[in-house]
C-alpha positions as CSV (number, residue, x, y, z in Angstrom):
1,T,-113.2,-204.4,-137.8
2,E,-116.5,-204.2,-139.5
3,V,-118.0,-206.0,-142.5
4,L,-120.0,-204.4,-145.3
5,Q,-121.6,-206.9,-147.6
6,S,-122.7,-205.8,-151.0
7,C,-125.0,-207.7,-153.4
8,P,-127.4,-206.9,-156.3
9,N,-130.4,-207.1,-153.9
10,P,-129.2,-206.0,-150.4
11,I,-130.5,-207.8,-147.4
12,P,-132.8,-205.4,-145.5
13,D,-131.6,-206.3,-142.0
14,T,-128.0,-206.7,-141.0
15,N,-129.0,-209.4,-138.5
16,D,-130.1,-211.6,-141.5
17,R,-126.6,-211.5,-143.1
18,P,-124.2,-214.4,-142.6
19,D,-121.6,-213.9,-139.8
20,I,-117.9,-213.7,-140.5
21,T,-115.7,-214.8,-137.7
22,V,-111.9,-214.3,-137.1
23,G,-110.9,-216.7,-134.5
24,P,-113.4,-216.4,-131.6
25,H,-114.5,-212.9,-132.7
26,V,-117.7,-212.3,-134.7
27,L,-117.3,-209.3,-137.0
28,K,-120.1,-206.7,-137.0
29,N,-122.2,-206.3,-140.1
30,V,-122.9,-202.7,-141.1
31,R,-124.9,-200.9,-143.8
32,Q,-122.4,-198.1,-144.2
33,F,-118.7,-197.9,-143.8
34,V,-116.4,-194.9,-143.6
35,Y,-113.1,-195.4,-145.5
36,L,-110.6,-192.5,-145.8
37,G,-113.3,-190.0,-145.0
38,S,-115.8,-191.3,-147.6
39,V,-119.0,-193.1,-146.7
40,L,-119.4,-196.4,-148.6
41,S,-122.9,-197.9,-148.7
42,D,-124.2,-201.4,-149.6
43,E,-126.9,-199.9,-151.8
44,Y,-124.6,-198.4,-154.4
45,H,-125.8,-194.8,-154.0
46,L,-124.2,-191.5,-152.9
47,D,-127.0,-190.3,-150.7
48,A,-125.2,-190.9,-147.4
49,E,-121.9,-189.5,-148.8
50,I,-123.5,-186.3,-150.1
51,E,-125.3,-185.7,-146.8
52,N,-122.0,-186.4,-144.9
53,R,-120.1,-183.9,-147.1
54,I,-122.8,-181.2,-146.7
55,N,-122.8,-181.7,-142.9
56,K,-119.1,-181.3,-142.7
57,A,-119.0,-178.3,-144.9
58,S,-121.8,-176.7,-143.0
59,T,-119.9,-177.2,-139.8
60,S,-116.9,-175.6,-141.3
61,F,-118.9,-172.7,-142.5
62,G,-120.6,-172.3,-139.1
63,R,-117.3,-172.1,-137.2
64,L,-116.1,-169.2,-139.4
65,R,-119.5,-167.5,-139.9
66,A,-119.2,-164.9,-137.2
67,R,-115.5,-164.4,-137.4
68,V,-115.1,-164.2,-141.2
69,F,-118.2,-164.6,-143.4
70,T,-120.4,-162.0,-141.6
71,N,-117.6,-159.8,-140.4
72,S,-118.0,-156.3,-142.0
73,N,-114.3,-155.5,-141.5
74,I,-113.2,-158.2,-144.0
75,R,-113.5,-157.7,-147.7
76,V,-115.8,-159.9,-149.8
77,H,-112.8,-161.1,-151.9
78,T,-111.2,-162.5,-148.8
79,K,-114.4,-164.1,-147.6
80,I,-114.8,-165.9,-151.0
81,A,-111.2,-167.1,-150.8
82,V,-111.7,-168.5,-147.3
83,Y,-114.9,-170.1,-148.4
84,L,-113.2,-171.8,-151.4
85,T,-110.3,-173.0,-149.3
86,V,-112.3,-174.3,-146.3
87,C,-115.9,-175.1,-147.2
88,V,-115.7,-176.0,-150.9
89,T,-112.7,-178.2,-150.3
90,T,-114.6,-180.0,-147.6
91,L,-117.8,-180.2,-149.6
92,L,-116.2,-181.7,-152.7
93,Y,-113.7,-184.1,-151.0
94,G,-113.5,-187.2,-153.1
95,C,-115.8,-185.9,-155.9
96,E,-113.4,-187.1,-158.6
97,A,-115.0,-190.6,-158.3
98,W,-118.6,-189.6,-157.8
99,T,-121.3,-190.7,-160.2
100,L,-124.0,-188.1,-159.5
101,Y,-127.7,-188.0,-160.1
102,R,-129.7,-184.8,-160.5
103,R,-131.0,-185.0,-156.9
104,H,-127.4,-185.0,-155.6
105,L,-126.5,-181.9,-157.7
106,K,-129.6,-180.1,-156.4
107,M,-128.5,-180.7,-152.8
108,L,-125.0,-179.5,-153.4
109,E,-126.1,-176.4,-155.4
110,A,-128.6,-175.4,-152.7
111,F,-125.8,-175.5,-150.0
112,H,-123.4,-173.6,-152.3
113,V,-125.9,-170.8,-153.0
114,R,-127.1,-170.6,-149.4
115,C,-123.5,-170.0,-148.2
116,L,-123.0,-167.3,-150.8
117,Q,-126.3,-165.6,-149.9
118,R,-125.1,-165.4,-146.3
119,I,-121.7,-164.0,-147.3
120,F,-123.4,-161.3,-149.4
121,K,-126.3,-160.9,-146.9
122,I,-128.9,-161.6,-149.5
123,T,-132.3,-163.0,-148.5
124,W,-135.2,-164.3,-150.6
125,R,-136.9,-160.9,-150.4
126,D,-134.2,-159.4,-152.5
127,K,-135.2,-161.7,-155.4
128,V,-131.6,-162.1,-156.7
129,P,-131.2,-165.1,-159.1
130,H,-128.7,-167.7,-158.3
131,V,-126.8,-167.0,-161.6
132,E,-126.4,-163.4,-160.5
133,I,-125.1,-164.4,-157.0
134,L,-122.5,-166.6,-158.7
135,R,-121.5,-163.8,-161.0
136,R,-121.0,-161.4,-158.1
137,A,-118.8,-163.9,-156.3
138,G,-116.8,-164.7,-159.4
139,L,-117.5,-168.4,-158.9
140,T,-119.1,-171.2,-161.0
141,S,-121.7,-173.7,-159.9
142,V,-120.9,-176.8,-157.9
143,E,-121.7,-178.9,-161.0
144,T,-118.9,-177.1,-163.0
145,L,-116.5,-177.4,-160.1
146,I,-117.1,-181.2,-160.0
147,V,-116.7,-181.5,-163.7
148,S,-113.4,-179.7,-163.6
149,R,-112.1,-181.9,-160.9
150,Q,-113.3,-185.1,-162.6
151,L,-111.7,-184.1,-165.9
152,R,-108.4,-183.4,-164.1
153,W,-108.5,-186.7,-162.4
154,L,-109.4,-188.5,-165.6
155,G,-106.4,-187.1,-167.4
156,H,-104.2,-188.1,-164.4
157,V,-105.5,-191.7,-164.6
158,V,-104.9,-191.9,-168.4
159,R,-101.3,-190.8,-167.8
160,M,-100.8,-193.5,-165.2
161,P,-98.8,-196.7,-166.1
162,D,-100.9,-199.7,-167.2
163,N,-100.2,-201.6,-164.0
164,R,-101.8,-199.0,-161.7
165,L,-105.1,-200.0,-160.1
166,P,-107.1,-196.9,-161.0
167,K,-106.3,-197.3,-164.7
168,I,-107.1,-201.0,-164.6
169,I,-110.5,-200.3,-163.1
170,L,-111.2,-197.4,-165.5
171,Y,-110.5,-199.6,-168.6
172,G,-111.7,-202.9,-167.1
173,E,-114.8,-204.8,-168.1
174,I,-116.6,-207.5,-166.1
175,E,-117.1,-210.7,-168.1
176,N,-120.5,-212.3,-168.2
177,A,-122.2,-209.6,-166.1
178,P,-125.2,-208.2,-167.9
179,R,-126.7,-205.0,-166.4
180,L,-130.0,-205.3,-164.6
181,P,-133.1,-204.4,-166.5
182,G,-135.5,-201.6,-165.6
183,G,-133.2,-198.7,-165.0
184,P,-129.6,-199.9,-164.3
185,K,-127.3,-198.0,-162.1
186,K,-125.3,-195.2,-163.6
187,R,-121.7,-196.2,-164.5
188,Y,-118.8,-193.9,-164.0
189,K,-117.5,-194.6,-167.5
190,D,-120.9,-193.6,-169.1
191,H,-121.0,-190.5,-166.9
192,M,-117.6,-189.3,-168.0
193,N,-118.4,-189.9,-171.7
194,K,-121.5,-187.8,-171.3
195,T,-119.5,-185.1,-169.5
196,L,-116.8,-185.0,-172.2
197,G,-119.5,-184.5,-174.8
198,R,-121.1,-181.6,-172.9
199,C,-117.6,-180.0,-172.6
200,N,-117.0,-180.3,-176.4
201,I,-114.2,-182.8,-175.8
202,Q,-114.0,-185.7,-178.1
203,S,-113.7,-189.0,-176.2
204,Q,-112.0,-190.7,-179.2
205,H,-108.9,-188.5,-178.8
206,L,-108.8,-188.7,-175.0
207,E,-105.6,-190.8,-174.7
208,T,-103.7,-188.6,-177.2
209,T,-104.7,-185.3,-175.6
210,A,-104.5,-186.3,-171.9
211,V,-100.9,-187.4,-172.3
212,D,-99.8,-183.8,-172.7
213,R,-100.5,-182.3,-169.3
214,P,-100.5,-178.5,-170.4
215,L,-102.6,-179.3,-173.4
216,W,-105.1,-181.2,-171.3
217,Q,-105.3,-178.4,-168.8
218,K,-106.1,-175.9,-171.5
219,I,-108.7,-178.2,-173.1
220,T,-110.5,-178.9,-169.8
221,A,-110.5,-175.2,-168.8
222,A,-112.1,-174.3,-172.1
223,G,-114.5,-177.2,-171.8
224,C,-115.6,-176.1,-168.3
225,E,-116.2,-172.6,-169.5
226,H,-118.4,-173.9,-172.2
227,Y,-120.2,-176.2,-169.8
228,E,-120.9,-173.3,-167.3
229,A,-122.0,-171.0,-170.2
230,E,-124.5,-173.5,-171.5
231,R,-125.8,-174.2,-168.0
232,C,-126.4,-170.4,-167.4
233,R,-128.0,-170.1,-170.8
234,R,-130.5,-172.9,-170.1
235,I,-131.3,-171.4,-166.7
236,E,-131.9,-168.0,-168.2
237,E,-134.0,-169.4,-171.0
238,K,-136.1,-171.3,-168.5
239,R,-136.5,-168.2,-166.3
240,R,-137.5,-166.1,-169.3
241,R,-140.1,-168.7,-170.3
242,R,-141.4,-168.8,-166.8
243,H,-142.0,-165.1,-166.7
244,M,-143.4,-164.9,-170.2
245,A,-147.2,-164.5,-170.6
246,P,-148.9,-167.8,-171.8
247,E,-150.2,-166.0,-174.9
248,D,-146.7,-165.2,-176.0
249,L,-145.5,-168.8,-176.0
250,D,-144.8,-170.7,-179.1
251,P,-147.9,-172.6,-180.3
252,S,-146.0,-175.9,-180.0
253,Q,-145.3,-175.1,-176.3
254,R,-148.8,-174.3,-175.4
255,H,-151.1,-176.7,-173.5
256,V,-154.7,-175.7,-173.8
257,C,-157.4,-177.0,-171.5
258,P,-160.2,-178.6,-173.6
259,Q,-162.9,-177.4,-171.1
260,C,-162.1,-173.8,-170.4
261,N,-159.4,-173.0,-173.0
262,K,-156.9,-171.9,-170.4
263,I,-153.3,-171.9,-171.7
264,C,-150.8,-173.7,-169.5
265,R,-147.1,-173.5,-169.8
266,S,-146.4,-177.3,-169.4
267,R,-148.0,-180.6,-169.6
268,I,-147.8,-181.2,-165.9
269,G,-149.4,-177.7,-165.4
270,L,-152.3,-178.8,-167.6
271,F,-152.7,-182.0,-165.7
272,S,-152.8,-180.0,-162.4
273,H,-155.3,-177.6,-163.8
274,S,-157.6,-180.4,-165.1
275,R,-157.9,-181.7,-161.5
276,T,-159.9,-178.5,-160.7
277,H,-162.6,-179.5,-163.2
278,R,-162.8,-183.0,-161.8
279,N,-163.3,-181.7,-158.3
């Protein structure tokens, strides 16, 4: 038995934490604890869990790489099906309860695209965009896969009886517990409200639509398609602007150096360019 102590300001060293004894035995204090395959941390973040999921999925991919994924005698459609069944399932285990930041999504997307590149035998020299790789595989991004699973789980929780613990936690509020100033932690409820808005699903009618399972499945499928289309559109727009000549940019998007009149694409680019004049 191990003890994981959680508080607003975690104690740096486990040796400084108070000991908990059961009879003559002193329980060990730990910073991380594995429960049902998920890594729980005392610092309220998912970094350890994401790294653990990526390592396990990478191990699963490596065991099947020579036999399945790089085997020329197997069709690509079969490779993608095996990849979804084995690797993606391992990678996104327990993602229904995740509250992700952008850095976590970047790590998951990098692993997802890297595996598909090895299946299609694509290297960086081929200069194939990630959106094109996903289109060839007939898959969506990891972000959309997570959104789909979280929406499915949200509808399942809404349909639960009121005495079930997941529904009590979802609708529960802590009394007299103000959030810490200066960038509070991301809450699951706020994360899901934002996700519903990006999927064109009105949160006000969540309870009425989620009760009907076929209707909720249809709404979430359409919402995930819209979510993925908007994501691809933003990436393509960003890529188009990146390859556009600075002179062709909109005047409001130009950042001109006051010393040499060089046109930069972004404010941070202008800041980096101004360092050359200071040097």
